[in-house]
N, C-alpha and C positions, 0 to 999 in steps of 0.2 A: 612330158615336157617339161624342161629345165627354165624354171622363171626371171632365172637372172635373165639367159643369152632371150628370151622373149621379149625380158621389159628393155634389152641394148637398142630395139629399133624401136623404130620413131612410128606413131600413130599411124601415119602414110605406110610404113612397109608392113606394119602387123592387119593393113587391110588390105594396102595386097595378098598380101599370104591371105588372108579368110579367105577371098575372092578367089582366087585361086585355086584353092581346095575345095569353093564349094563347087566349084564352075565346074573343074576334071582335078579330082583329089588322089586321079594316079598317075593324072600326069605333071601335075603342077611342080612337082621337082623340077622338071626335064623344064617347063614355060621359065619359072624364079632363075634357072639357072645361067640362063642367056643374059640377064642383067651384069653390065660389066662391072658395075662397081661394088656391088655386098651376095654378091648370086650366093656365094656358100653360107651365109647368114641365114638367106633367103630358104635357100634350097631345106639347111637343116632344119629350119623353123617350120617349114612345110611337110617334108619332112616327121620329124615330132605331134604334129599337128594331125595328119593320115592316120596316127598307128591307137589314138584314140579311139575310145567306141563313138558309131555312127551316131547313137542318140549326143552322148557329153561333144560329139565334135564339133554337132548342126545348135546346139545350144552357146557353144563358146564361139561360133562364129559369129552367131549374132549377137554376142555381147559386144567383143572385139568390134564388129562394123558402126552399132553403134556407140560406142565411147570413144572412134573414131571421128563419129557426124559433132558429137562432141565438143573436141579436140577441139575442132574447126581445125584440120587439117587435111 
């Protein structure tokens, strides 16, 4: 996963990608591709996140959601 492209997303967008991948990893890219403004960035982030090993992905998603809550977005 490209750290620079991931960090370019806001905390809210990172949380959105994390939840989409957590709920349905295989279709997360499809769902996020419907966003009017940032579809390409969100879709790409979901694709990269889905490429991680499932154990690493679940741990990473949990961390992303916790950090988003801490940032208050």
